[in-house]
Each structure stands twice: as structure tokens, then as C-alpha cells.
N, C-alpha and C positions, 0 to 999 in steps of 0.2 A: 293482922288482917291479911287475908289471902287475896292475891292479885292474879287474875287469869292472864296468860300469855298466849299470843297467837303462834301456833306451830303448824308448819306446812307438811310435816311427815304424816303419812297415813297412820291413823290409830293413836297419834300422840296427843297428850294433854299438856297444857301449859299452866304452870303454877309459879308465881313469884319470880318471873324472869327466866325460868328454865323450862325446857320441854322434856317430857318423860313418856316412855312407852315400855310396856312389858314385853319381853321376848316370848316367843312360843316355847313350849316345853322342849328342852334339849338344845336350845339356841342361846347364844350369848348376847350381851348388849351390842357387840359389834354387828351381829346379824340383824338385830332389831333396828339399829340406827344406820344401817347401810354403810358400815365401815368403821374401823377403829378410830379414825381421825375425828369422827363425829361424837365420840363418847367422852364426856367429861367425867373422868374416873373419880376425882375427888368429890364432885357434886353428887355423883351417883352413890358413892359410899355415904356421904354426909346426909343426903336427903332421902335415902331409902328407908330411914327410920322416922321421917317427918310425918306427923299425923295428917296435915293438909294434903300432902302428896299422896299418901296412902288412901285417904278418903276419896280424892279425885280419881285415882286409878280404879278403885272399887266401883265408883259410880260409872266410869267409862266401860267397865266390864259387865255392868248390870248386876253386881254383887251387893248384897245387903251389907252396909257398913257396920261391922260389929267387932272391930279389933279392940282388945282390952289389955290389961296389965300382963297377961300371959304372952302377948305378942312382942313384948319388949319395945313397943312403939314409943318413940321419944327418948330412948336410952341410946347412948353412944354404942356403936358397933364397929369394931376394928376391921371387919370384912364388909359384908353386904347383907341387907335384909331381903329375904325372898319370900314370895307367896308360896305356901305349901299347897301344892295341887291336890284338889279333892277335899281338903280339910278346911280351906278358907281361913288359914292362920298365917300370920307373918312371923318369921323367926330370923334371928341374927345368926349368920354363919361366918365366924371369924376366919375360917380357912379359905374362903372364896373371895374373888374380886369380880369386877364387872366383866372380865374377860375369861374367867374360868369357874364354872359351876355346872352342876349336873343338869 
């Protein structure tokens, strides 16, 4: 069961006790969360593959929720799941963290 969480950060959505926000293209989680100290690295890695979190982010962005098996949603990712700009696909990038991605 998904529980919404109140988040004060602009553009953030709250799911199951955590707040999430997608960074702008070319910006890291530190940029989006207004500082590295506000980034929960382990939660970002773990929940970047969570279907409830992804669905809520898609809804907040006004995107049609259509992730599927090709997106590796729900599968462990040693790095971070990112939304592929323009394709509306989610993909695991094992080489990236919350602090370093393109």
C-alpha cells in the first residue's frame, strides 16, 4: 500500500515516508535537493526502481504511466534508475550514483 508523504520542497512528491524530486537534465540529485546533505543516497538508489515512486513521479510530470519489463522497474540496480529523456523509459545505470550522472 502506498502512503503519501508531505514534502515542502518545490516539485517534490512524497511516497512511503520519503520525498522524491527529479533533477533537471544535466543536474544531479544534490542540485535538485538543494544540497548534498539533503540527498539520501541509499534510499535514492533503492527506491529509484520502485514502481510506486516511478508512477508518482510520472504523474507529477504529467507523463502517461507506461513503464514495463523493459524498464527494469522493480529489479535491483547497483547504481541508479534514470528516466531517459525523450523516450519516456526508465533504465538502470550501474555506473552512476545520485551525485554523478549525465
